[in-house]
C-alpha positions as CSV (number, residue, x, y, z in Angstrom):
1,X,9.6,-2.0,69.5
2,X,7.4,-3.2,66.8
3,X,7.6,-2.6,63.1
4,X,4.7,-1.6,60.9
5,X,4.5,-0.9,57.2
6,X,3.1,2.0,55.2
7,X,2.5,2.2,51.5
8,X,4.3,5.0,49.6
9,X,2.8,5.7,46.2
10,X,4.7,8.2,43.9
11,X,6.7,9.4,46.9
12,X,3.6,10.2,49.0
13,X,2.9,8.0,52.1
14,X,-0.7,6.7,51.9
15,X,-1.8,6.6,55.6
16,X,-5.4,7.2,54.6
17,X,-5.9,3.6,53.4
18,X,-8.0,1.2,55.6
19,X,-5.8,-0.7,58.0
20,X,-2.7,1.5,57.7
21,X,-0.1,1.0,59.2
22,X,0.0,-2.7,58.3
23,X,1.4,-5.5,60.4
24,X,3.2,-7.2,57.5
25,X,4.6,-6.4,54.0
26,X,2.1,-9.0,52.6
27,X,-0.9,-7.2,54.1
28,X,0.4,-3.8,52.7
29,X,0.9,-5.3,49.2
30,X,-2.6,-6.8,49.3
31,X,-4.1,-3.4,50.3
32,X,-2.2,-1.6,47.5
33,X,-3.6,-4.1,45.0
34,X,-7.1,-3.7,46.3
35,X,-6.8,0.1,46.1
36,X,-5.5,-0.1,42.5
37,X,-2.2,1.6,43.4
38,X,0.8,0.5,41.3
39,X,3.8,0.8,41.5
40,X,4.2,1.2,45.3
41,X,7.0,1.1,47.8
42,X,6.5,-0.4,51.2
43,X,8.2,1.5,53.9
44,X,9.1,0.2,57.4
45,X,7.9,2.4,60.3
46,X,9.4,1.7,63.7
47,X,7.3,2.3,66.7
48,X,8.7,2.7,70.2
49,X,6.8,2.1,73.4
50,X,6.9,4.9,75.8
């Protein structure tokens, strides 16, 4: 399993941002800052291999 991170802005997951899902919390925070989204919550998404 590998973890990825998605930005949640005002309760809505923002999967439409470039690079989403992100490999780290730092990358997700950087993308939120570039998109001008504040405040944001960074949510962990677990992916399972088949």
